[in-house]
C-alpha positions, 0 to 999 in steps of 0.5 A: 655686276658689283655696285660700282658697275650698277651705279655707272650703268644706271646713272651714268655721268653723275657717278664719279670716280676720280681720285681727287674727287674722292679725297675731297669728299672725305673731309668736311669743315671740321677738319675731320678726314675719314679713313680710307677711300669712298666707293664713288661720289654720286651727284644727285640732281633729282629725287630719282636719282636719290632712290636709285642710288639707295636701292643700289646701295641696299641690294649690294650692302653698300654704306651711304654717306649723304652730303650737301655742301660739306660745311658740317663741323662734326665729321658726319658728312665725310665719305668713308672707306668703300662708301657711296658719297650721295651728294644732294647739293644738286637738288636746288629747285625752290619748288613753291613760295606761298606768302598767304600761308607763309611757307615754302617747298625747297629742295635739299641743295638750296643755299640758304642766302640764295633762298633768302634773296629769292624770298626777299622779293616777296618781303619774306625770310627764312629765320635759320641763320648759320654762320655759313649761310652763303654756302650751307644748304637747307637740307644740310641745315635740317639734317643737323638741326642748325643754329646760328646767330638768331636762334635766341629770338627766332629759334633753330631750324627744327622750329622752322620745319613743316614737313619733309620728303625723305628717301629711306634706305631701301629707296622708298619715298616717305612724306612727313608733316603738314602745311598747316599752322597746327598738326599733331596726327601721329608721331612727329617724324618730322621732328625726329628726322630733323637733326637725325644727321643722315642716319635715318634717311636722305632729306630730298625736299622740306616744307619750311616756315617763312616770315614776313620781313621784320620791319622797323629799325635795326640797332647795334650795340658793341660793348667791351668788358675788362673780362669774359666773365663780366661780359657773360654776366652782362648778357644774362642781365640782358635775358633777365631783363626780358630783352629779346635781342635778334643777335647777342654774341660774346668773344673772349679775350683770346679770340678777340686778341686774334680778331684784332690782329686779323682786322687791323686798327681799322677794324675796331669800329671805334672800340677799345678792342686791345683788351677785354672781352666783346659783347655784340647786341643787335635788336630788331622790329618796331620797338628796336631803338627803345630796347637797344637804348635800355640795353646800353643802360644795363650794359654801362651799369654792368661795367661795359663801355658800350656803343650804340649805332642805327646806321646800317654801315656802322652796324656792319662794322660792329658784326664784322668783328664777330664774323672775323672770328674764324678767318682770324683763327685759321691764320694760326692753323687748323681750327677744331670748333667745339659746341656746348650749350649751357643755361644762359645763367651759368655761361659765366660759370662756363667761361671760368671753367674753359679759362681754368682748363686753358691756364692749367694746360697751357693750351689756348681755348679762344672761345665765342658764344652765342650769348643770347641762347647760351651756346659756346664755341671753345676753339682749339687751333692745331698748327699746320704741318706734317703727315699728321696735320688731320689728327687731333692731339690726345691733350686737346681731346683731354681738355675737350673732355673736361669742358664737355664734362663741365658742361653736363654738370652745369645742366648743359649739353654736349652740342647746341647746333653742330650735331654728334657726328663722328667727333662727339659720339664717344661722349653721347652716353654720358649726356643721354644715358643708357636707356635713351642710347638703346632706344635710340639705337633701336629707332635707327634700326627701324628706319635703317635695318641694314645699317647703311646710313651714315654708319659711324655717325653718332653711334659707334659702328 
């Protein structure tokens, strides 16, 4: 009996070999399409299903690619040739919500927005806030240590994870972490597994921190600057003034032009969006209005045309400008969304580098940034058409390479929230160095001695 027959025998209808299904699971939101065809899709709905699939994979030495909603942006959840694509999107139980201890236990396939909708009924919320929260899963957020708009104030996903239940490559079950506010017993395997991109084990449930809903006013500022460097410098002044906005987002003139065309005249929220760069600042909590008023003074002194609103509808219109970024870009072609971070004080320098690369190469690089934490998303728009539609042209990778090297030179990192995946593994050594790379490969071998879990993700196969 081969691996496929064993899967079908033990797991029955949750195993799919439909050609359309197999093809759909070769790609994620990055636009990357893996070579070849997966062996099968296993749509697990219980932990036992996950354990069975991994035991069979180990017995037959078949690679396993773990997948949630497929919203990743680094190519790490794409079904490779001959692999078992193990979907945990069907693990959808919210097992426990504990308001007294401010924690919850959820399965990996729970959708972020659904989780927060349920928590809101008990005046609680889950802080990780990826842009794809309406369709992304908690397990996927943990696997990539996802970020989002609220990281500067509320932290990335790792800071919300207390413990994990993980199925290892041989099908055995590992439980890590704790339910207490503090916990320092032994090595911190929870932190190691968070952001490991499916290379060390399959996350099936998580114990996470939840928070009381933030009380008070929400104040939103929209500001337009003549240049993106001026807007970036202004955002750095906000940080230097010790303000802590919940959201601080920056859109450069190239991207803003596309967004303005996409939204039309009714989408400007009363701001002069036809030129320059856009900075969005949102404060929350009991002191939100006073903090926002002080921030407006800083922004105007820095040359921005700023407007402040505490009206929810007006705030939503300002946020809609930021949310329209990627739908606007997708009107022009397939979008390669890149992801670098630099110290917040050096964002203006990074924007200047991007503008110089774009001007010199003739490649438009519309860029948005989580300005509150120094995380920039330079985008490349690849026109649709032809059999090579899934291929990123060499000249774009060359421009991206220049950006990555510049980010490292500024004291930054190759990826702030998307992960290494397949698309950035060739640059991993440049950031972490040879000693760290060797140690990380050795850690991978401890958890996955046969190299079956997401081979080719993070490290060259």
